[in-house]
C-alpha positions as CSV (number, residue, x, y, z in Angstrom):
1,M,-11.6,-5.7,-12.7
2,A,-8.5,-6.8,-14.4
3,E,-5.9,-9.1,-12.7
4,A,-4.0,-7.5,-9.9
5,R,-0.6,-9.2,-10.4
6,Y,1.2,-7.3,-7.7
7,D,-1.0,-8.5,-4.9
8,G,1.1,-10.4,-2.4
9,L,4.3,-8.7,-3.6
10,A,4.0,-5.3,-1.9
11,D,6.6,-5.9,0.8
12,W,9.1,-7.4,-1.6
13,Y,8.5,-4.5,-4.0
14,E,9.2,-1.9,-1.3
15,G,12.6,-3.4,-0.9
16,F,13.2,-3.8,-4.6
17,R,12.3,-0.2,-5.4
18,P,12.5,1.9,-2.3
19,A,12.8,5.3,-4.0
20,L,12.7,7.0,-7.4
21,S,16.1,7.6,-8.9
22,A,17.7,11.1,-9.1
23,E,17.1,10.9,-12.9
24,E,13.4,10.2,-12.4
25,L,13.0,13.0,-9.9
26,D,14.8,15.3,-12.3
27,V,12.7,14.5,-15.4
28,L,9.5,14.8,-13.3
29,A,10.5,18.2,-12.1
30,R,11.4,19.4,-15.6
31,L,8.5,17.9,-17.6
32,L,5.7,18.3,-15.0
33,G,7.1,21.1,-12.8
34,P,5.4,22.8,-9.9
35,G,1.7,23.1,-9.7
36,D,-1.2,23.6,-7.3
37,G,-3.9,21.7,-9.2
38,R,-5.2,18.2,-9.1
39,C,-2.8,15.5,-10.5
40,L,-3.6,11.9,-11.2
41,D,-1.0,9.2,-10.8
42,V,-2.0,6.3,-13.0
43,G,-0.7,2.9,-11.7
44,C,0.7,4.6,-8.6
45,G,1.9,1.4,-6.9
46,T,3.4,2.1,-3.5
47,G,3.2,5.9,-4.1
48,L,6.8,6.9,-4.9
49,A,6.0,9.1,-7.9
50,A,2.9,10.5,-6.2
51,A,4.9,11.6,-3.2
52,A,7.4,13.3,-5.5
53,V,4.5,15.0,-7.3
54,E,3.1,16.3,-4.0
55,E,6.6,17.7,-3.3
56,L,6.1,19.8,-6.4
57,G,2.9,21.3,-4.9
58,W,0.2,19.3,-6.7
59,S,-2.7,17.6,-5.0
60,V,-2.4,14.0,-6.0
61,V,-4.8,11.1,-6.4
62,G,-3.2,7.7,-7.0
63,V,-4.9,4.9,-8.8
64,D,-3.8,1.3,-8.9
65,I,-5.5,-2.1,-9.4
66,S,-3.6,-3.8,-6.6
67,A,-5.0,-3.3,-3.1
68,D,-1.7,-4.6,-1.7
69,V,0.6,-1.9,-3.2
70,L,-2.0,0.8,-2.4
71,A,-1.4,0.1,1.3
72,G,2.1,1.3,0.8
73,A,0.9,4.5,-1.0
74,R,-1.6,5.2,1.9
75,A,1.3,4.8,4.3
76,R,3.0,7.6,2.4
77,G,-0.1,9.8,2.9
78,I,-1.3,9.5,-0.7
79,D,-5.0,9.8,-1.4
80,V,-5.6,6.6,-3.4
81,V,-8.4,4.8,-5.3
82,Q,-8.4,1.1,-6.3
83,A,-9.3,0.9,-10.0
84,A,-8.2,-0.3,-13.4
85,A,-6.4,2.3,-15.5
86,E,-8.7,1.6,-18.4
87,A,-11.8,2.2,-16.2
88,L,-11.0,5.3,-14.1
89,P,-13.8,6.2,-11.7
90,F,-13.6,9.9,-12.3
91,E,-15.6,12.5,-14.2
92,E,-14.5,13.9,-17.5
93,A,-12.0,16.8,-17.4
94,S,-11.6,16.5,-13.6
95,F,-7.7,16.6,-13.4
96,D,-5.2,19.4,-14.2
97,A,-2.3,17.0,-14.9
98,A,-1.4,13.3,-14.8
99,V,1.7,11.2,-14.4
100,S,2.4,7.5,-14.9
101,F,5.6,5.6,-14.2
102,F,6.5,2.2,-15.8
103,T,2.9,1.1,-16.5
104,H,2.9,0.2,-20.2
105,T,4.8,-3.0,-19.3
106,D,2.0,-3.9,-16.8
107,I,-1.3,-2.8,-18.3
108,D,-2.7,-5.3,-20.8
109,E,-4.8,-2.7,-22.6
110,F,-2.5,0.3,-22.5
111,A,-4.2,2.1,-25.4
112,A,-7.5,1.8,-23.6
113,A,-5.9,3.2,-20.5
114,M,-4.5,6.2,-22.3
115,R,-8.0,6.9,-23.8
116,D,-9.4,7.0,-20.2
117,V,-6.5,9.2,-18.9
118,A,-7.3,11.6,-21.8
119,R,-11.0,11.6,-20.8
120,V,-10.4,12.7,-17.2
121,L,-7.9,15.4,-18.1
122,R,-8.8,19.0,-18.7
123,P,-8.0,20.4,-22.2
124,G,-4.3,21.5,-22.3
125,A,-3.4,19.4,-19.2
126,A,0.1,17.9,-19.2
127,F,0.6,14.1,-19.0
128,V,4.1,13.0,-18.1
129,Y,5.0,9.3,-18.8
130,V,8.2,7.5,-17.8
131,G,8.8,3.9,-18.7
132,C,11.0,1.2,-20.1
133,H,12.3,1.9,-23.6
134,P,10.3,-0.4,-26.0
135,A,13.2,-0.7,-28.4
136,F,15.7,-2.0,-25.9
137,V,13.8,-3.6,-23.1
138,G,11.4,-6.5,-23.8
139,P,11.2,-10.2,-24.8
140,H,13.6,-9.5,-27.7
141,S,16.5,-8.0,-25.6
142,L,18.6,-9.4,-22.8
143,F,19.7,-6.2,-21.1
144,V,21.3,-7.2,-17.7
145,R,20.9,-4.4,-15.3
146,A,20.6,-2.1,-18.4
147,E,24.4,-2.1,-18.7
148,G,26.6,-2.7,-21.7
149,V,25.3,-3.8,-25.1
150,P,21.9,-5.6,-25.2
151,E,21.8,-9.1,-26.6
152,F,19.0,-9.1,-29.1
153,H,16.7,-12.0,-29.9
154,P,13.7,-12.4,-32.3
155,G,10.4,-11.1,-30.9
156,Y,10.4,-7.3,-31.1
157,R,7.7,-7.0,-33.8
158,P,4.6,-8.5,-32.0
159,S,3.2,-6.4,-29.2
160,R,2.2,-9.0,-26.6
161,R,2.3,-10.2,-23.0
162,Y,5.3,-12.3,-22.1
163,D,6.6,-14.1,-19.0
164,G,9.8,-15.0,-17.3
165,S,10.6,-17.7,-19.8
166,A,11.4,-15.0,-22.5
167,P,15.1,-14.5,-23.3
168,G,14.7,-10.8,-22.7
169,V,13.9,-10.9,-19.0
170,W,17.0,-8.9,-18.0
171,N,16.9,-9.3,-14.3
172,S,16.2,-12.9,-13.0
173,D,15.5,-11.6,-9.5
174,G,13.3,-8.7,-10.6
175,V,9.7,-7.8,-11.2
176,R,9.2,-9.4,-14.6
177,V,9.9,-13.0,-13.5
178,R,7.2,-12.5,-10.9
179,V,4.4,-10.7,-12.8
180,G,5.3,-11.0,-16.4
181,A,5.3,-8.0,-18.7
182,V,3.7,-6.4,-21.8
183,H,5.9,-5.5,-24.7
184,L,4.8,-2.8,-27.1
185,T,6.6,-1.8,-30.3
186,L,7.5,1.9,-30.6
187,H,4.7,2.2,-33.1
188,D,2.1,0.8,-30.7
189,F,3.6,2.7,-27.7
190,F,3.4,6.1,-29.3
191,G,0.2,5.2,-31.0
192,A,-1.5,4.7,-27.6
193,F,-0.9,8.4,-26.9
194,S,-1.7,9.9,-30.3
195,D,-4.8,7.7,-30.8
196,A,-6.1,8.9,-27.4
197,G,-5.9,12.5,-28.6
198,F,-2.6,13.5,-26.9
199,K,-0.1,15.7,-28.6
200,I,3.4,14.7,-27.7
201,E,5.5,17.8,-26.9
202,R,8.8,16.3,-25.8
203,I,10.5,12.9,-25.8
204,E,13.7,12.0,-23.9
205,E,15.8,8.9,-23.8
206,L,17.2,9.1,-20.3
207,G,20.7,8.5,-19.2
208,E,24.1,8.7,-20.8
209,R,24.6,5.1,-21.8
210,D,24.9,4.0,-25.4
211,Y,21.6,2.1,-25.1
212,P,18.9,3.8,-23.2
213,H,16.6,1.7,-21.1
214,V,14.2,4.4,-20.0
215,I,12.1,6.8,-22.1
216,A,10.2,9.8,-20.9
217,L,7.6,12.1,-22.6
218,R,5.3,15.0,-22.0
219,A,2.0,15.1,-23.8
220,R,-0.9,17.5,-23.8
221,R,-4.6,16.7,-23.8
């Protein structure tokens, strides 16, 4: 199993991210919507998105590699499984939908993970993804609290893992100085979905600021 970088950080992370934002809840309601089928939350963490998906009527299974954060998801009443996103322990075509929040910056083999998500989804199933905007958040962009104008540095072109020493770590007290991050170019980010067989239906750059720091999409299997 791949490295579980969030082990030992669950209590801290609960305080750092205690709830989804109103914007995240809104995009989830619009792009996924109500349902009564089986929905997979890939990289579910402490279960914030999974709980919101359950509020929409879905039966949710959360998957994460970190046993530590899964304890938080269980405390929210989420059905969880410890597993790597690129090696999901489910049969083919066994889910009616999937969601994933802010995982491409954590999963080393994001393209492989997207292939396995596609494998476990039924034909026509929706997959909603929300995450950091690759063009404006990464080792190449100092974007403090995602406010104002980013300060750009060299380093956008290579897709790679980076750590807290990179100039683009935009919150010195945040997640990335603790666990590092993966940067994908827009080409590699969207390619992970299309190469897995997903057809992207909708893309949104969330927020009203001049430089968006969150991107959302809905794709179909």
